[in-house]
FIROBA-409601 format. One line per 4 residues: number of its first residue (from 1); for each residue z, x, y of C-alpha. Coordinates in Angstrom, 1 decimal. Last residue first. Layout:
NUM = Z:X:Y; ... .
// end
This chain:
318 = 104.9:148.1:103.8; 105.4:144.7:105.4; 109.0:143.3:105.4; 109.9:139.7:106.3 .
314 = 113.4:138.4:106.5; 113.1:134.7:106.9; 114.8:132.7:109.7; 111.5:131.9:111.6 .
310 = 109.8:131.1:108.3; 112.5:128.6:107.3; 112.2:126.9:110.7; 108.4:126.8:110.5 .
306 = 108.7:125.3:107.0; 111.0:122.6:108.3; 108.6:121.6:111.1; 105.6:121.6:108.8 .
302 = 107.4:119.4:106.3; 108.5:117.0:109.1; 104.9:116.7:110.3; 103.7:116.0:106.8 .
298 = 106.5:113.5:106.2; 105.6:111.6:109.4; 101.9:111.6:108.5; 102.7:110.3:105.0 .
294 = 104.9:107.6:106.5; 102.0:106.6:108.8; 99.6:106.5:105.9; 102.0:104.4:103.7 .
290 = 102.5:101.9:106.6; 98.7:101.7:107.1; 98.1:101.1:103.4; 100.7:98.4:103.3 .
286 = 99.2:96.7:106.3; 95.7:96.9:104.9; 96.9:95.3:101.6; 98.7:92.6:103.6 .
282 = 95.6:91.8:105.7; 94.7:88.7:103.8; 91.5:86.8:104.7; 89.2:89.4:103.2 .
278 = 85.6:89.0:104.0; 83.5:88.0:101.0; 82.4:88.9:97.5; 82.6:86.8:94.4 .
274 = 81.9:87.0:90.7; 81.1:90.7:90.4; 81.2:91.1:86.6; 82.2:94.6:85.7 .
270 = 80.7:96.4:82.7; 82.4:98.3:79.9; 81.2:99.9:76.7; 84.1:100.7:74.5 .
266 = 87.9:100.9:75.0; 88.1:104.5:76.1; 85.2:104.0:78.5; 81.5:104.3:78.3 .
262 = 79.7:102.7:81.3; 77.3:99.8:81.5; 75.6:99.1:84.8; 77.4:96.5:87.0 .
258 = 77.1:92.9:86.1; 75.7:90.1:88.2; 77.0:87.0:90.0; 77.2:88.7:93.4 .
254 = 74.7:91.5:93.6; 75.9:95.0:92.6; 75.6:97.7:95.3; 78.8:96.7:97.0 .
250 = 80.6:96.7:93.7; 79.5:100.3:92.9; 80.2:101.5:96.4; 83.8:100.1:96.1 .
246 = 84.2:101.7:92.7; 83.2:105.2:94.0; 85.1:105.0:97.2; 88.4:104.0:95.5 .
242 = 89.6:100.5:95.8; 92.6:99.0:97.5; 91.0:99.1:101.0; 88.1:97.2:99.7 .
238 = 90.3:94.2:98.8; 91.0:93.3:95.2; 91.0:90.0:93.2; 91.1:90.3:89.4 .
234 = 89.7:87.6:87.2; 91.0:87.5:83.5; 89.4:90.0:81.1; 86.3:89.3:79.0 .
230 = 86.5:91.0:75.6; 83.4:91.3:73.4; 83.7:92.0:69.6; 80.9:89.5:68.7 .
226 = 79.3:87.6:71.6; 80.4:84.1:72.6; 82.6:85.4:75.4; 79.7:87.2:77.0 .
222 = 77.6:84.0:77.1; 80.6:82.0:78.4; 81.0:84.6:81.2; 77.3:84.4:82.2 .
218 = 76.9:80.8:83.2; 79.8:80.5:85.7; 79.8:84.2:86.4; 76.2:84.1:87.6 .
214 = 72.9:85.6:86.5; 74.0:87.3:83.3; 70.9:87.1:81.0; 69.6:90.6:81.9 .
210 = 73.0:92.1:81.9; 73.7:90.7:78.4; 70.5:92.4:77.2; 71.7:95.7:78.7 .
206 = 75.1:95.4:77.0; 73.5:94.6:73.7; 71.3:97.7:74.1; 74.3:99.8:74.7 .
202 = 76.0:98.4:71.6; 73.0:99.5:69.6; 73.0:103.0:71.1; 76.7:103.4:70.5 .
198 = 76.3:102.3:66.9; 73.5:104.7:66.4; 75.5:107.5:68.0; 78.3:107.2:65.6 .
194 = 81.5:105.2:66.2; 84.7:107.1:65.5; 86.4:106.0:68.7; 85.6:102.4:68.0 .
190 = 83.3:100.4:70.2; 84.4:97.1:71.8; 82.0:95.6:74.3; 84.1:95.1:77.4 .
186 = 83.5:92.7:80.3; 85.9:93.3:83.2; 86.1:90.4:85.7; 85.8:90.7:89.5 .
182 = 86.7:88.8:92.6; 86.1:91.1:95.6; 87.5:91.0:99.1; 85.5:92.9:101.7 .
178 = 87.1:94.7:104.6; 90.9:95.1:104.7; 90.6:96.2:108.4; 88.9:92.9:109.1 .
174 = 92.3:91.3:109.6; 92.9:93.4:112.7; 90.0:95.6:113.7; 91.1:99.1:112.7 .
170 = 92.7:99.9:116.1; 94.6:96.6:115.9; 96.0:97.5:112.5; 97.2:100.8:113.9 .
166 = 99.0:99.0:116.7; 100.4:96.4:114.4; 101.7:99.0:111.9; 103.3:101.0:114.7 .
162 = 105.0:98.0:116.2; 106.3:96.9:112.8; 107.9:100.3:112.4; 106.8:102.8:109.8 .
158 = 109.5:103.8:107.3; 112.3:106.3:107.0; 114.9:105.3:104.4; 114.5:108.5:102.4 .
154 = 113.3:111.3:104.7; 115.3:114.1:103.0; 114.0:112.8:99.7; 110.4:112.8:100.8 .
150 = 110.8:116.3:102.2; 112.2:117.5:98.9; 109.4:115.9:96.9; 106.9:117.6:99.1 .
146 = 108.6:120.9:98.8; 108.4:120.7:95.0; 104.8:119.6:94.9; 103.6:122.3:97.3 .
142 = 105.5:125.0:95.5; 104.3:123.9:92.1; 100.7:123.7:93.3; 100.8:127.3:94.5 .
138 = 102.6:128.6:91.3; 100.0:126.7:89.3; 97.3:128.4:91.2; 98.7:131.8:90.2 .
134 = 99.6:131.0:86.6; 96.1:129.7:86.0; 94.5:133.0:87.1; 92.1:132.7:90.0 .
130 = 88.8:134.3:89.0; 86.5:132.2:91.1; 85.2:130.4:87.9; 88.8:129.5:87.0 .
126 = 89.4:128.0:90.4; 86.1:126.1:90.2; 87.1:124.8:86.7; 90.4:123.6:88.0 .
122 = 88.7:121.7:90.8; 86.1:120.2:88.4; 88.9:119.1:86.1; 90.7:117.3:88.9 .
118 = 87.4:115.5:89.9; 86.2:116.5:93.3; 86.1:114.8:96.7; 88.0:117.6:98.3 .
114 = 90.9:115.3:99.3; 90.7:113.8:95.8; 91.0:117.3:94.2; 94.1:118.0:96.3 .
110 = 95.7:114.7:95.3; 94.8:115.1:91.6; 96.3:118.6:91.6; 99.5:117.4:93.2 .
106 = 99.8:114.5:90.8; 99.2:116.8:87.8; 101.9:119.3:88.6; 104.8:117.8:86.6 .
102 = 103.6:119.1:83.2; 103.6:122.6:84.5; 107.4:122.3:85.3; 108.8:121.3:88.6 .
98 = 112.2:122.8:89.7; 113.9:120.6:92.2; 117.6:121.5:91.8; 118.3:120.9:95.5 .
94 = 118.5:124.6:96.3; 115.4:125.0:94.2; 113.4:123.1:96.8; 114.3:125.7:99.4 .
90 = 113.3:128.5:97.1; 110.0:126.9:96.1; 109.1:126.2:99.7; 110.0:129.7:101.0 .
86 = 108.2:131.5:98.3; 105.1:129.4:98.6; 105.1:129.8:102.4; 105.2:133.6:102.1 .
82 = 102.2:133.4:99.7; 100.2:131.3:102.2; 101.2:133.8:105.0; 99.9:136.7:102.9 .
78 = 96.7:134.8:102.1; 96.1:134.0:105.8; 96.6:137.7:106.6; 94.1:138.8:104.0 .
74 = 91.6:136.2:105.3; 90.8:133.1:103.3; 91.0:130.3:105.8; 91.0:127.1:103.7 .
70 = 88.1:125.6:101.7; 90.2:125.2:98.6; 87.9:127.6:96.7; 88.3:130.1:99.4 .
66 = 92.0:129.7:99.4; 92.1:130.5:95.7; 90.1:133.7:96.1; 92.3:134.9:98.9 .
62 = 95.4:134.0:96.9; 94.1:136.1:93.9; 93.6:139.2:96.2; 96.9:138.7:97.9 .
58 = 98.9:138.4:94.6; 97.0:141.5:93.3; 98.1:143.4:96.4; 101.7:142.5:95.7 .
54 = 104.2:140.2:97.4; 107.9:140.9:96.7; 110.8:138.4:97.1; 113.5:140.2:99.2 .
50 = 113.8:137.4:101.7; 110.0:137.8:102.2; 108.3:140.9:100.9; 105.2:142.9:101.6 .
46 = 102.7:145.4:100.2; 104.0:145.8:96.7; 101.4:147.7:94.7; 99.8:146.7:91.4 .
42 = 97.2:149.1:90.1; 94.2:147.2:88.9; 93.1:146.4:85.3; 89.5:145.5:84.7 .
38 = 88.9:142.0:83.5; 90.1:139.3:81.2; 90.3:135.8:82.4; 93.4:133.8:81.6 .
34 = 92.4:130.9:79.5; 92.1:127.5:81.1; 91.4:124.6:78.9; 94.8:123.8:77.3 .
30 = 97.7:123.4:79.6; 96.0:122.7:82.9; 93.3:120.5:81.4; 95.9:118.6:79.5 .
26 = 97.9:118.1:82.7; 94.8:116.7:84.4; 94.4:114.2:81.6; 98.0:113.2:81.7 .
22 = 97.9:112.7:85.4; 94.8:110.5:85.1; 96.4:108.6:82.3; 99.6:107.7:84.3 .
18 = 102.6:109.6:85.4; 105.7:107.8:86.6; 108.6:109.7:84.9; 108.1:113.0:86.6 .
14 = 107.8:111.3:90.0; 111.0:109.3:89.3; 112.9:112.4:88.2; 111.9:114.2:91.4 .
10 = 113.0:111.2:93.5; 116.4:111.2:91.6; 116.9:114.9:92.2; 116.0:114.7:95.9 .
6 = 118.3:111.7:96.3; 121.2:113.5:94.6; 120.7:116.5:96.9; 120.6:114.2:99.9 .
2 = 123.8:112.6:98.8; 125.5:116.0:98.5 .
// end
């Protein structure tokens, strides 16, 4: 009973803690994909697992989806993937874990990140391959639900200090955190309704500021004196805390200079790289290692549980 309650609470927490990226992906799921029209095919049941039917159309769509996800896309692989979906969603349902479409964004973002794609690009690739939205949403729903269940069943499990130290030593001790950056955001405000002429003008202002910005000591006061410009407080981040794209951008920007301007929801934004140096604090690295070890543990446990469910399942192939 307690595990069921933990599973429900964890699912609720995941549903409640979505940020902008999740919301954007959810928007793409809900609004931009229209089921593709095409020739109708006769639907034939070719297999079942625990009485849940699998059709030839299911298999065809799953093969297309697996190809996009760079997974083995044979007919047999597609059938096994569909079997796994059915087992995962049924097992999660026993603990009242029933994700809705709006809950799937974290799973889609995670898969897209592993493939080095933007979530919208992944969904567009699936659509282009002819995978109906309902089909890939069923896949992501099963993955997400089973993941939540496994996390709940492993509540309280964490990496030991010995494991973290051993992994940290492999990565080079304190150097594992890599470079430490002190940065400040510089934002030239632009309204959402601004026309192209205003955007162009503000873009020129940003470029002029970049030319004059030779150090944070001298450049920050210049930026603060400009009209409708916000300079945020300093932020200190280690390389391990940053995404690859942002880390590469900061590495390529000389200390004391601004990154190239980019359009954001707040206006035209640049990042002042005030300081770069080797990190003296390995706490971020330790936290990342602990999280990685826990994820590996949960992945292994999920695989074990799925194998047990598959071994007990009643499978019929016609």
